[in-house]
mmCIF file of the N, C-alpha and C atoms, coordinates in Angstrom:
data_MODEL
# 
_entry.id   MODEL 
# 
loop_
_atom_site.group_PDB 
_atom_site.id 
_atom_site.type_symbol 
_atom_site.label_atom_id 
_atom_site.label_alt_id 
_atom_site.label_comp_id 
_atom_site.label_asym_id 
_atom_site.label_entity_id 
_atom_site.label_seq_id 
_atom_site.pdbx_PDB_ins_code 
_atom_site.Cartn_x 
_atom_site.Cartn_y 
_atom_site.Cartn_z 
_atom_site.occupancy 
_atom_site.B_iso_or_equiv 
_atom_site.pdbx_formal_charge 
_atom_site.auth_seq_id 
_atom_site.auth_comp_id 
_atom_site.auth_asym_id 
_atom_site.auth_atom_id 
_atom_site.pdbx_PDB_model_num 
ATOM 1   N N  . UNK A 1 1  ? 0.825   -1.195 0.038   1.00 0.00 ? 1  UNK A N  1 
ATOM 2   C CA . UNK A 1 1  ? -0.016  -0.016 -0.019  1.00 0.00 ? 1  UNK A CA 1 
ATOM 3   C C  . UNK A 1 1  ? 0.809   1.243  -0.010  1.00 0.00 ? 1  UNK A C  1 
ATOM 4   N N  . UNK A 1 2  ? 1.976   1.270  0.700   1.00 0.00 ? 2  UNK A N  1 
ATOM 5   C CA . UNK A 1 2  ? 2.824   2.374  0.757   1.00 0.00 ? 2  UNK A CA 1 
ATOM 6   C C  . UNK A 1 2  ? 3.367   2.687  -0.709  1.00 0.00 ? 2  UNK A C  1 
ATOM 7   N N  . UNK A 1 3  ? 3.616   1.613  -1.477  1.00 0.00 ? 3  UNK A N  1 
ATOM 8   C CA . UNK A 1 3  ? 4.071   1.793  -2.822  1.00 0.00 ? 3  UNK A CA 1 
ATOM 9   C C  . UNK A 1 3  ? 3.238   2.729  -3.609  1.00 0.00 ? 3  UNK A C  1 
ATOM 10  N N  . UNK A 1 4  ? 1.893   2.615  -3.473  1.00 0.00 ? 4  UNK A N  1 
ATOM 11  C CA . UNK A 1 4  ? 0.970   3.534  -4.180  1.00 0.00 ? 4  UNK A CA 1 
ATOM 12  C C  . UNK A 1 4  ? 1.198   4.910  -3.776  1.00 0.00 ? 4  UNK A C  1 
ATOM 13  N N  . UNK A 1 5  ? 1.416   5.237  -2.454  1.00 0.00 ? 5  UNK A N  1 
ATOM 14  C CA . UNK A 1 5  ? 1.593   6.555  -1.979  1.00 0.00 ? 5  UNK A CA 1 
ATOM 15  C C  . UNK A 1 5  ? 2.926   7.136  -2.604  1.00 0.00 ? 5  UNK A C  1 
ATOM 16  N N  . UNK A 1 6  ? 3.881   6.289  -2.560  1.00 0.00 ? 6  UNK A N  1 
ATOM 17  C CA . UNK A 1 6  ? 5.242   6.716  -3.130  1.00 0.00 ? 6  UNK A CA 1 
ATOM 18  C C  . UNK A 1 6  ? 5.103   6.997  -4.617  1.00 0.00 ? 6  UNK A C  1 
ATOM 19  N N  . UNK A 1 7  ? 4.373   6.050  -5.282  1.00 0.00 ? 7  UNK A N  1 
ATOM 20  C CA . UNK A 1 7  ? 4.145   6.265  -6.764  1.00 0.00 ? 7  UNK A CA 1 
ATOM 21  C C  . UNK A 1 7  ? 3.387   7.506  -7.021  1.00 0.00 ? 7  UNK A C  1 
ATOM 22  N N  . UNK A 1 8  ? 2.381   7.787  -6.211  1.00 0.00 ? 8  UNK A N  1 
ATOM 23  C CA . UNK A 1 8  ? 1.575   9.028  -6.420  1.00 0.00 ? 8  UNK A CA 1 
ATOM 24  C C  . UNK A 1 8  ? 2.380   10.242 -6.227  1.00 0.00 ? 8  UNK A C  1 
ATOM 25  N N  . UNK A 1 9  ? 3.357   10.206 -5.249  1.00 0.00 ? 9  UNK A N  1 
ATOM 26  C CA . UNK A 1 9  ? 4.183   11.350 -4.937  1.00 0.00 ? 9  UNK A CA 1 
ATOM 27  C C  . UNK A 1 9  ? 5.167   11.663 -6.189  1.00 0.00 ? 9  UNK A C  1 
ATOM 28  N N  . UNK A 1 10 ? 5.683   10.580 -6.728  1.00 0.00 ? 10 UNK A N  1 
ATOM 29  C CA . UNK A 1 10 ? 6.572   10.689 -7.885  1.00 0.00 ? 10 UNK A CA 1 
ATOM 30  C C  . UNK A 1 10 ? 5.779   11.204 -9.058  1.00 0.00 ? 10 UNK A C  1 
ATOM 31  N N  . UNK A 1 11 ? 4.600   10.626 -9.350  1.00 0.00 ? 11 UNK A N  1 
ATOM 32  C CA . UNK A 1 11 ? 3.764   11.063 -10.498 1.00 0.00 ? 11 UNK A CA 1 
ATOM 33  C C  . UNK A 1 11 ? 3.313   12.520 -10.340 1.00 0.00 ? 11 UNK A C  1 
ATOM 34  N N  . UNK A 1 12 ? 3.094   12.948 -9.123  1.00 0.00 ? 12 UNK A N  1 
ATOM 35  C CA . UNK A 1 12 ? 2.687   14.344 -8.950  1.00 0.00 ? 12 UNK A CA 1 
ATOM 36  C C  . UNK A 1 12 ? 3.902   15.225 -9.282  1.00 0.00 ? 12 UNK A C  1 
ATOM 37  N N  . UNK A 1 13 ? 5.107   14.787 -8.923  1.00 0.00 ? 13 UNK A N  1 
ATOM 38  C CA . UNK A 1 13 ? 6.285   15.588 -9.093  1.00 0.00 ? 13 UNK A CA 1 
ATOM 39  C C  . UNK A 1 13 ? 6.651   15.668 -10.597 1.00 0.00 ? 13 UNK A C  1 
ATOM 40  N N  . UNK A 1 14 ? 6.306   14.670 -11.323 1.00 0.00 ? 14 UNK A N  1 
ATOM 41  C CA . UNK A 1 14 ? 6.694   14.791 -12.811 1.00 0.00 ? 14 UNK A CA 1 
ATOM 42  C C  . UNK A 1 14 ? 5.438   15.216 -13.645 1.00 0.00 ? 14 UNK A C  1 
ATOM 43  N N  . UNK A 1 15 ? 4.390   15.447 -12.916 1.00 0.00 ? 15 UNK A N  1 
ATOM 44  C CA . UNK A 1 15 ? 3.224   16.061 -13.612 1.00 0.00 ? 15 UNK A CA 1 
ATOM 45  C C  . UNK A 1 15 ? 2.288   15.122 -14.344 1.00 0.00 ? 15 UNK A C  1 
ATOM 46  N N  . UNK A 1 16 ? 2.397   13.782 -13.884 1.00 0.00 ? 16 UNK A N  1 
ATOM 47  C CA . UNK A 1 16 ? 1.486   12.843 -14.623 1.00 0.00 ? 16 UNK A CA 1 
ATOM 48  C C  . UNK A 1 16 ? 0.288   12.635 -13.624 1.00 0.00 ? 16 UNK A C  1 
ATOM 49  N N  . UNK A 1 17 ? -0.656  13.522 -13.758 1.00 0.00 ? 17 UNK A N  1 
ATOM 50  C CA . UNK A 1 17 ? -1.785  13.599 -12.814 1.00 0.00 ? 17 UNK A CA 1 
ATOM 51  C C  . UNK A 1 17 ? -2.678  12.340 -12.862 1.00 0.00 ? 17 UNK A C  1 
ATOM 52  N N  . UNK A 1 18 ? -2.842  11.705 -14.012 1.00 0.00 ? 18 UNK A N  1 
ATOM 53  C CA . UNK A 1 18 ? -3.689  10.546 -14.141 1.00 0.00 ? 18 UNK A CA 1 
ATOM 54  C C  . UNK A 1 18 ? -3.088  9.329  -13.421 1.00 0.00 ? 18 UNK A C  1 
ATOM 55  N N  . UNK A 1 19 ? -1.808  9.157  -13.526 1.00 0.00 ? 19 UNK A N  1 
ATOM 56  C CA . UNK A 1 19 ? -1.209  8.060  -12.742 1.00 0.00 ? 19 UNK A CA 1 
ATOM 57  C C  . UNK A 1 19 ? -1.107  8.376  -11.329 1.00 0.00 ? 19 UNK A C  1 
ATOM 58  N N  . UNK A 1 20 ? -0.844  9.593  -10.966 1.00 0.00 ? 20 UNK A N  1 
ATOM 59  C CA . UNK A 1 20 ? -0.901  9.946  -9.531  1.00 0.00 ? 20 UNK A CA 1 
ATOM 60  C C  . UNK A 1 20 ? -2.289  9.654  -8.888  1.00 0.00 ? 20 UNK A C  1 
ATOM 61  N N  . UNK A 1 21 ? -3.381  10.041 -9.588  1.00 0.00 ? 21 UNK A N  1 
ATOM 62  C CA . UNK A 1 21 ? -4.673  9.877  -9.015  1.00 0.00 ? 21 UNK A CA 1 
ATOM 63  C C  . UNK A 1 21 ? -5.031  8.333  -9.006  1.00 0.00 ? 21 UNK A C  1 
ATOM 64  N N  . UNK A 1 22 ? -4.557  7.573  -9.991  1.00 0.00 ? 22 UNK A N  1 
ATOM 65  C CA . UNK A 1 22 ? -4.763  6.177  -10.037 1.00 0.00 ? 22 UNK A CA 1 
ATOM 66  C C  . UNK A 1 22 ? -4.207  5.579  -8.762  1.00 0.00 ? 22 UNK A C  1 
ATOM 67  N N  . UNK A 1 23 ? -2.904  5.938  -8.495  1.00 0.00 ? 23 UNK A N  1 
ATOM 68  C CA . UNK A 1 23 ? -2.213  5.440  -7.275  1.00 0.00 ? 23 UNK A CA 1 
ATOM 69  C C  . UNK A 1 23 ? -2.894  5.783  -5.966  1.00 0.00 ? 23 UNK A C  1 
ATOM 70  N N  . UNK A 1 24 ? -3.368  6.988  -5.828  1.00 0.00 ? 24 UNK A N  1 
ATOM 71  C CA . UNK A 1 24 ? -4.096  7.441  -4.636  1.00 0.00 ? 24 UNK A CA 1 
ATOM 72  C C  . UNK A 1 24 ? -5.358  6.718  -4.548  1.00 0.00 ? 24 UNK A C  1 
ATOM 73  N N  . UNK A 1 25 ? -6.074  6.480  -5.665  1.00 0.00 ? 25 UNK A N  1 
ATOM 74  C CA . UNK A 1 25 ? -7.351  5.731  -5.557  1.00 0.00 ? 25 UNK A CA 1 
ATOM 75  C C  . UNK A 1 25 ? -7.092  4.330  -5.178  1.00 0.00 ? 25 UNK A C  1 
ATOM 76  N N  . UNK A 1 26 ? -6.064  3.655  -5.669  1.00 0.00 ? 26 UNK A N  1 
ATOM 77  C CA . UNK A 1 26 ? -5.731  2.371  -5.329  1.00 0.00 ? 26 UNK A CA 1 
ATOM 78  C C  . UNK A 1 26 ? -5.395  2.233  -3.752  1.00 0.00 ? 26 UNK A C  1 
ATOM 79  N N  . UNK A 1 27 ? -4.615  3.218  -3.255  1.00 0.00 ? 27 UNK A N  1 
ATOM 80  C CA . UNK A 1 27 ? -4.296  3.216  -1.870  1.00 0.00 ? 27 UNK A CA 1 
ATOM 81  C C  . UNK A 1 27 ? -5.519  3.433  -1.058  1.00 0.00 ? 27 UNK A C  1 
ATOM 82  N N  . UNK A 1 28 ? -6.421  4.425  -1.428  1.00 0.00 ? 28 UNK A N  1 
ATOM 83  C CA . UNK A 1 28 ? -7.619  4.707  -0.708  1.00 0.00 ? 28 UNK A CA 1 
ATOM 84  C C  . UNK A 1 28 ? -8.493  3.467  -0.614  1.00 0.00 ? 28 UNK A C  1 
ATOM 85  N N  . UNK A 1 29 ? -8.551  2.620  -1.772  1.00 0.00 ? 29 UNK A N  1 
ATOM 86  C CA . UNK A 1 29 ? -9.405  1.471  -1.816  1.00 0.00 ? 29 UNK A CA 1 
ATOM 87  C C  . UNK A 1 29 ? -8.883  0.392  -0.861  1.00 0.00 ? 29 UNK A C  1 
ATOM 88  N N  . UNK A 1 30 ? -7.606  0.374  -0.684  1.00 0.00 ? 30 UNK A N  1 
ATOM 89  C CA . UNK A 1 30 ? -6.935  -0.627 0.144   1.00 0.00 ? 30 UNK A CA 1 
ATOM 90  C C  . UNK A 1 30 ? -6.798  -0.267 1.637   1.00 0.00 ? 30 UNK A C  1 
ATOM 91  N N  . UNK A 1 31 ? -6.620  1.075  1.883   1.00 0.00 ? 31 UNK A N  1 
ATOM 92  C CA . UNK A 1 31 ? -6.386  1.450  3.314   1.00 0.00 ? 31 UNK A CA 1 
ATOM 93  C C  . UNK A 1 31 ? -7.179  2.608  3.789   1.00 0.00 ? 31 UNK A C  1 
ATOM 94  N N  . UNK A 1 32 ? -8.165  3.008  3.036   1.00 0.00 ? 32 UNK A N  1 
ATOM 95  C CA . UNK A 1 32 ? -8.943  4.184  3.377   1.00 0.00 ? 32 UNK A CA 1 
ATOM 96  C C  . UNK A 1 32 ? -8.210  5.424  3.185   1.00 0.00 ? 32 UNK A C  1 
ATOM 97  N N  . UNK A 1 33 ? -8.320  6.415  4.066   1.00 0.00 ? 33 UNK A N  1 
ATOM 98  C CA . UNK A 1 33 ? -7.625  7.759  3.816   1.00 0.00 ? 33 UNK A CA 1 
ATOM 99  C C  . UNK A 1 33 ? -6.206  7.801  4.309   1.00 0.00 ? 33 UNK A C  1 
ATOM 100 N N  . UNK A 1 34 ? -5.577  6.621  4.418   1.00 0.00 ? 34 UNK A N  1 
ATOM 101 C CA . UNK A 1 34 ? -4.128  6.644  4.922   1.00 0.00 ? 34 UNK A CA 1 
ATOM 102 C C  . UNK A 1 34 ? -3.164  7.525  4.121   1.00 0.00 ? 34 UNK A C  1 
ATOM 103 N N  . UNK A 1 35 ? -3.494  7.620  2.828   1.00 0.00 ? 35 UNK A N  1 
ATOM 104 C CA . UNK A 1 35 ? -2.598  8.471  2.052   1.00 0.00 ? 35 UNK A CA 1 
ATOM 105 C C  . UNK A 1 35 ? -2.354  9.872  2.556   1.00 0.00 ? 35 UNK A C  1 
ATOM 106 N N  . UNK A 1 36 ? -3.307  10.417 3.290   1.00 0.00 ? 36 UNK A N  1 
ATOM 107 C CA . UNK A 1 36 ? -3.153  11.787 3.860   1.00 0.00 ? 36 UNK A CA 1 
ATOM 108 C C  . UNK A 1 36 ? -2.203  11.833 4.929   1.00 0.00 ? 36 UNK A C  1 
ATOM 109 N N  . UNK A 1 37 ? -1.817  10.700 5.521   1.00 0.00 ? 37 UNK A N  1 
ATOM 110 C CA . UNK A 1 37 ? -0.777  10.703 6.591   1.00 0.00 ? 37 UNK A CA 1 
ATOM 111 C C  . UNK A 1 37 ? 0.606   10.857 5.973   1.00 0.00 ? 37 UNK A C  1 
ATOM 112 N N  . UNK A 1 38 ? 0.746   10.500 4.683   1.00 0.00 ? 38 UNK A N  1 
ATOM 113 C CA . UNK A 1 38 ? 2.108   10.523 4.082   1.00 0.00 ? 38 UNK A CA 1 
ATOM 114 C C  . UNK A 1 38 ? 2.331   11.698 3.115   1.00 0.00 ? 38 UNK A C  1 
ATOM 115 N N  . UNK A 1 39 ? 1.315   12.217 2.571   1.00 0.00 ? 39 UNK A N  1 
ATOM 116 C CA . UNK A 1 39 ? 1.481   13.400 1.641   1.00 0.00 ? 39 UNK A CA 1 
ATOM 117 C C  . UNK A 1 39 ? 0.434   14.371 2.175   1.00 0.00 ? 39 UNK A C  1 
ATOM 118 N N  . UNK A 1 40 ? 0.871   15.363 2.998   1.00 0.00 ? 40 UNK A N  1 
ATOM 119 C CA . UNK A 1 40 ? -0.054  16.350 3.516   1.00 0.00 ? 40 UNK A CA 1 
ATOM 120 C C  . UNK A 1 40 ? -0.802  17.020 2.365   1.00 0.00 ? 40 UNK A C  1 
ATOM 121 N N  . UNK A 1 41 ? -2.142  17.221 2.565   1.00 0.00 ? 41 UNK A N  1 
ATOM 122 C CA . UNK A 1 41 ? -2.971  17.811 1.505   1.00 0.00 ? 41 UNK A CA 1 
ATOM 123 C C  . UNK A 1 41 ? -2.526  19.277 1.226   1.00 0.00 ? 41 UNK A C  1 
ATOM 124 N N  . UNK A 1 42 ? -1.889  19.919 2.092   1.00 0.00 ? 42 UNK A N  1 
ATOM 125 C CA . UNK A 1 42 ? -1.439  21.333 1.920   1.00 0.00 ? 42 UNK A CA 1 
ATOM 126 C C  . UNK A 1 42 ? -0.201  21.286 1.077   1.00 0.00 ? 42 UNK A C  1 
ATOM 127 N N  . UNK A 1 43 ? 0.441   20.157 0.786   1.00 0.00 ? 43 UNK A N  1 
ATOM 128 C CA . UNK A 1 43 ? 1.633   20.043 -0.062  1.00 0.00 ? 43 UNK A CA 1 
ATOM 129 C C  . UNK A 1 43 ? 1.441   20.656 -1.427  1.00 0.00 ? 43 UNK A C  1 
ATOM 130 N N  . UNK A 1 44 ? 2.407   21.435 -1.878  1.00 0.00 ? 44 UNK A N  1 
ATOM 131 C CA . UNK A 1 44 ? 2.258   22.016 -3.160  1.00 0.00 ? 44 UNK A CA 1 
ATOM 132 C C  . UNK A 1 44 ? 2.166   21.056 -4.251  1.00 0.00 ? 44 UNK A C  1 
ATOM 133 N N  . UNK A 1 45 ? 2.642   19.806 -4.089  1.00 0.00 ? 45 UNK A N  1 
ATOM 134 C CA . UNK A 1 45 ? 2.528   18.750 -5.007  1.00 0.00 ? 45 UNK A CA 1 
ATOM 135 C C  . UNK A 1 45 ? 1.067   18.547 -5.539  1.00 0.00 ? 45 UNK A C  1 
ATOM 136 N N  . UNK A 1 46 ? 0.153   18.782 -4.672  1.00 0.00 ? 46 UNK A N  1 
ATOM 137 C CA . UNK A 1 46 ? -1.239  18.563 -5.063  1.00 0.00 ? 46 UNK A CA 1 
ATOM 138 C C  . UNK A 1 46 ? -1.840  19.709 -5.844  1.00 0.00 ? 46 UNK A C  1 
ATOM 139 N N  . UNK A 1 47 ? -1.078  20.768 -5.933  1.00 0.00 ? 47 UNK A N  1 
ATOM 140 C CA . UNK A 1 47 ? -1.650  21.971 -6.760  1.00 0.00 ? 47 UNK A CA 1 
ATOM 141 C C  . UNK A 1 47 ? -2.204  21.542 -8.127  1.00 0.00 ? 47 UNK A C  1 
ATOM 142 N N  . UNK A 1 48 ? -1.501  20.643 -8.801  1.00 0.00 ? 48 UNK A N  1 
ATOM 143 C CA . UNK A 1 48 ? -1.820  20.290 -10.228 1.00 0.00 ? 48 UNK A CA 1 
ATOM 144 C C  . UNK A 1 48 ? -3.041  19.512 -10.299 1.00 0.00 ? 48 UNK A C  1 
ATOM 145 N N  . UNK A 1 49 ? -3.547  18.996 -9.108  1.00 0.00 ? 49 UNK A N  1 
ATOM 146 C CA . UNK A 1 49 ? -4.809  18.132 -9.182  1.00 0.00 ? 49 UNK A CA 1 
ATOM 147 C C  . UNK A 1 49 ? -5.922  18.728 -8.281  1.00 0.00 ? 49 UNK A C  1 
ATOM 148 N N  . UNK A 1 50 ? -5.745  19.896 -7.676  1.00 0.00 ? 50 UNK A N  1 
ATOM 149 C CA . UNK A 1 50 ? -6.719  20.433 -6.763  1.00 0.00 ? 50 UNK A CA 1 
ATOM 150 C C  . UNK A 1 50 ? -8.115  20.557 -7.375  1.00 0.00 ? 50 UNK A C  1 
ATOM 151 N N  . UNK A 1 51 ? -8.177  20.914 -8.710  1.00 0.00 ? 51 UNK A N  1 
ATOM 152 C CA . UNK A 1 51 ? -9.504  21.150 -9.358  1.00 0.00 ? 51 UNK A CA 1 
ATOM 153 C C  . UNK A 1 51 ? -9.992  19.794 -10.047 1.00 0.00 ? 51 UNK A C  1 
ATOM 154 N N  . UNK A 1 52 ? -9.316  18.708 -9.832  1.00 0.00 ? 52 UNK A N  1 
ATOM 155 C CA . UNK A 1 52 ? -9.718  17.497 -10.435 1.00 0.00 ? 52 UNK A CA 1 
ATOM 156 C C  . UNK A 1 52 ? -10.875 16.900 -9.550  1.00 0.00 ? 52 UNK A C  1 
ATOM 157 N N  . UNK A 1 53 ? -11.941 16.537 -10.277 1.00 0.00 ? 53 UNK A N  1 
ATOM 158 C CA . UNK A 1 53 ? -13.022 15.814 -9.646  1.00 0.00 ? 53 UNK A CA 1 
ATOM 159 C C  . UNK A 1 53 ? -12.661 14.485 -8.954  1.00 0.00 ? 53 UNK A C  1 
ATOM 160 N N  . UNK A 1 54 ? -11.642 13.870 -9.524  1.00 0.00 ? 54 UNK A N  1 
ATOM 161 C CA . UNK A 1 54 ? -11.165 12.638 -8.935  1.00 0.00 ? 54 UNK A CA 1 
ATOM 162 C C  . UNK A 1 54 ? -10.525 12.928 -7.498  1.00 0.00 ? 54 UNK A C  1 
ATOM 163 N N  . UNK A 1 55 ? -9.640  14.040 -7.484  1.00 0.00 ? 55 UNK A N  1 
ATOM 164 C CA . UNK A 1 55 ? -9.001  14.453 -6.206  1.00 0.00 ? 55 UNK A CA 1 
ATOM 165 C C  . UNK A 1 55 ? -10.052 14.812 -5.225  1.00 0.00 ? 55 UNK A C  1 
ATOM 166 N N  . UNK A 1 56 ? -11.079 15.550 -5.704  1.00 0.00 ? 56 UNK A N  1 
ATOM 167 C CA . UNK A 1 56 ? -12.138 15.968 -4.838  1.00 0.00 ? 56 UNK A CA 1 
ATOM 168 C C  . UNK A 1 56 ? -12.873 14.772 -4.176  1.00 0.00 ? 56 UNK A C  1 
ATOM 169 N N  . UNK A 1 57 ? -13.048 13.704 -4.991  1.00 0.00 ? 57 UNK A N  1 
ATOM 170 C CA . UNK A 1 57 ? -13.690 12.487 -4.407  1.00 0.00 ? 57 UNK A CA 1 
ATOM 171 C C  . UNK A 1 57 ? -12.747 11.888 -3.405  1.00 0.00 ? 57 UNK A C  1 
ATOM 172 N N  . UNK A 1 58 ? -11.489 11.879 -3.569  1.00 0.00 ? 58 UNK A N  1 
ATOM 173 C CA . UNK A 1 58 ? -10.542 11.264 -2.619  1.00 0.00 ? 58 UNK A CA 1 
ATOM 174 C C  . UNK A 1 58 ? -10.610 12.089 -1.292  1.00 0.00 ? 58 UNK A C  1 
ATOM 175 N N  . UNK A 1 59 ? -10.654 13.405 -1.440  1.00 0.00 ? 59 UNK A N  1 
ATOM 176 C CA . UNK A 1 59 ? -10.737 14.291 -0.285  1.00 0.00 ? 59 UNK A CA 1 
ATOM 177 C C  . UNK A 1 59 ? -12.052 14.045 0.497   1.00 0.00 ? 59 UNK A C  1 
ATOM 178 N N  . UNK A 1 60 ? -13.133 13.927 -0.202  1.00 0.00 ? 60 UNK A N  1 
ATOM 179 C CA . UNK A 1 60 ? -14.386 13.593 0.495   1.00 0.00 ? 60 UNK A CA 1 
ATOM 180 C C  . UNK A 1 60 ? -14.395 12.306 1.173   1.00 0.00 ? 60 UNK A C  1 
ATOM 181 N N  . UNK A 1 61 ? -13.744 11.254 0.472   1.00 0.00 ? 61 UNK A N  1 
ATOM 182 C CA . UNK A 1 61 ? -13.686 9.945  1.079   1.00 0.00 ? 61 UNK A CA 1 
ATOM 183 C C  . UNK A 1 61 ? -12.857 10.010 2.398   1.00 0.00 ? 61 UNK A C  1 
ATOM 184 N N  . UNK A 1 62 ? -11.847 10.832 2.401   1.00 0.00 ? 62 UNK A N  1 
ATOM 185 C CA . UNK A 1 62 ? -10.921 11.044 3.648   1.00 0.00 ? 62 UNK A CA 1 
ATOM 186 C C  . UNK A 1 62 ? -11.652 11.789 4.747   1.00 0.00 ? 62 UNK A C  1 
ATOM 187 N N  . UNK A 1 63 ? -12.828 12.404 4.434   1.00 0.00 ? 63 UNK A N  1 
ATOM 188 C CA . UNK A 1 63 ? -13.607 13.142 5.425   1.00 0.00 ? 63 UNK A CA 1 
ATOM 189 C C  . UNK A 1 63 ? -13.041 14.562 5.639   1.00 0.00 ? 63 UNK A C  1 
ATOM 190 N N  . UNK A 1 64 ? -12.290 14.971 4.705   1.00 0.00 ? 64 UNK A N  1 
ATOM 191 C CA . UNK A 1 64 ? -11.742 16.406 4.791   1.00 0.00 ? 64 UNK A CA 1 
ATOM 192 C C  . UNK A 1 64 ? -12.630 17.458 4.075   1.00 0.00 ? 64 UNK A C  1 
ATOM 193 N N  . UNK A 1 65 ? -12.406 18.694 4.428   1.00 0.00 ? 65 UNK A N  1 
ATOM 194 C CA . UNK A 1 65 ? -13.238 19.757 3.804   1.00 0.00 ? 65 UNK A CA 1 
ATOM 195 C C  . UNK A 1 65 ? -12.775 19.944 2.408   1.00 0.00 ? 65 UNK A C  1 
ATOM 196 N N  . UNK A 1 66 ? -13.578 19.553 1.532   1.00 0.00 ? 66 UNK A N  1 
ATOM 197 C CA . UNK A 1 66 ? -13.306 19.618 0.076   1.00 0.00 ? 66 UNK A CA 1 
ATOM 198 C C  . UNK A 1 66 ? -12.982 21.039 -0.338  1.00 0.00 ? 66 UNK A C  1 
ATOM 199 N N  . UNK A 1 67 ? -13.901 21.997 0.167   1.00 0.00 ? 67 UNK A N  1 
ATOM 200 C CA . UNK A 1 67 ? -13.748 23.394 -0.268  1.00 0.00 ? 67 UNK A CA 1 
ATOM 201 C C  . UNK A 1 67 ? -12.353 23.961 -0.010  1.00 0.00 ? 67 UNK A C  1 
ATOM 202 N N  . UNK A 1 68 ? -11.813 23.528 1.152   1.00 0.00 ? 68 UNK A N  1 
ATOM 203 C CA . UNK A 1 68 ? -10.556 24.012 1.625   1.00 0.00 ? 68 UNK A CA 1 
ATOM 204 C C  . UNK A 1 68 ? -9.415  23.353 0.908   1.00 0.00 ? 68 UNK A C  1 
ATOM 205 N N  . UNK A 1 69 ? -9.527  22.043 0.778   1.00 0.00 ? 69 UNK A N  1 
ATOM 206 C CA . UNK A 1 69 ? -8.411  21.263 0.214   1.00 0.00 ? 69 UNK A CA 1 
ATOM 207 C C  . UNK A 1 69 ? -8.278  21.517 -1.279  1.00 0.00 ? 69 UNK A C  1 
ATOM 208 N N  . UNK A 1 70 ? -9.436  21.640 -2.019  1.00 0.00 ? 70 UNK A N  1 
ATOM 209 C CA . UNK A 1 70 ? -9.378  21.796 -3.408  1.00 0.00 ? 70 UNK A CA 1 
ATOM 210 C C  . UNK A 1 70 ? -9.278  23.219 -3.971  1.00 0.00 ? 70 UNK A C  1 
ATOM 211 N N  . UNK A 1 71 ? -9.243  24.144 -2.996  1.00 0.00 ? 71 UNK A N  1 
ATOM 212 C CA . UNK A 1 71 ? -9.124  25.588 -3.423  1.00 0.00 ? 71 UNK A CA 1 
ATOM 213 C C  . UNK A 1 71 ? -7.708  25.791 -4.032  1.00 0.00 ? 71 UNK A C  1 
ATOM 214 N N  . UNK A 1 72 ? -7.649  26.566 -5.150  1.00 0.00 ? 72 UNK A N  1 
ATOM 215 C CA . UNK A 1 72 ? -6.441  26.892 -5.780  1.00 0.00 ? 72 UNK A CA 1 
ATOM 216 C C  . UNK A 1 72 ? -5.483  27.540 -4.787  1.00 0.00 ? 72 UNK A C  1 
ATOM 217 N N  . UNK A 1 73 ? -4.194  27.134 -4.915  1.00 0.00 ? 73 UNK A N  1 
ATOM 218 C CA . UNK A 1 73 ? -3.108  27.693 -4.003  1.00 0.00 ? 73 UNK A CA 1 
ATOM 219 C C  . UNK A 1 73 ? -2.279  28.679 -4.652  1.00 0.00 ? 73 UNK A C  1 
ATOM 220 N N  . UNK A 1 74 ? -2.441  28.898 -6.029  1.00 0.00 ? 74 UNK A N  1 
ATOM 221 C CA . UNK A 1 74 ? -1.573  29.870 -6.665  1.00 0.00 ? 74 UNK A CA 1 
ATOM 222 C C  . UNK A 1 74 ? -0.347  29.353 -7.352  1.00 0.00 ? 74 UNK A C  1 
ATOM 223 N N  . UNK A 1 75 ? -0.131  27.981 -7.207  1.00 0.00 ? 75 UNK A N  1 
ATOM 224 C CA . UNK A 1 75 ? 1.091   27.510 -7.864  1.00 0.00 ? 75 UNK A CA 1 
ATOM 225 C C  . UNK A 1 75 ? 0.691   26.376 -8.855  1.00 0.00 ? 75 UNK A C  1 
ATOM 226 N N  . UNK A 1 76 ? -0.414  26.461 -9.418  1.00 0.00 ? 76 UNK A N  1 
ATOM 227 C CA . UNK A 1 76 ? -0.891  25.434 -10.451 1.00 0.00 ? 76 UNK A CA 1 
ATOM 228 C C  . UNK A 1 76 ? -0.105  25.486 -11.683 1.00 0.00 ? 76 UNK A C  1 
ATOM 229 N N  . UNK A 1 77 ? 0.641   26.509 -11.890 1.00 0.00 ? 77 UNK A N  1 
ATOM 230 C CA . UNK A 1 77 ? 1.390   26.674 -13.160 1.00 0.00 ? 77 UNK A CA 1 
ATOM 231 C C  . UNK A 1 77 ? 2.549   25.624 -13.285 1.00 0.00 ? 77 UNK A C  1 
ATOM 232 N N  . UNK A 1 78 ? 2.710   24.684 -12.397 1.00 0.00 ? 78 UNK A N  1 
ATOM 233 C CA . UNK A 1 78 ? 3.731   23.711 -12.514 1.00 0.00 ? 78 UNK A CA 1 
ATOM 234 C C  . UNK A 1 78 ? 3.358   22.605 -13.567 1.00 0.00 ? 78 UNK A C  1 
ATOM 235 N N  . UNK A 1 79 ? 2.200   22.736 -14.160 1.00 0.00 ? 79 UNK A N  1 
ATOM 236 C CA . UNK A 1 79 ? 1.777   21.670 -15.131 1.00 0.00 ? 79 UNK A CA 1 
ATOM 237 C C  . UNK A 1 79 ? 2.762   21.510 -16.105 1.00 0.00 ? 79 UNK A C  1 
# 
């Protein structure tokens, strides 16, 4: 399960949002919201997926405030 979190982190870093979200979804399916313990949702790495409906669904599943977590942070230009 940790491999998916690590994979998501790498995919976010290189800008592959689809693979990053795939990995986070696999992790969430296996462990629930454990991914938030390893990649803080305030991390700039998430800026490129904050507006993604898939990311919003993961945030909701984790029981976090979707409006706060998915709000643009001003660094989305890393795409």
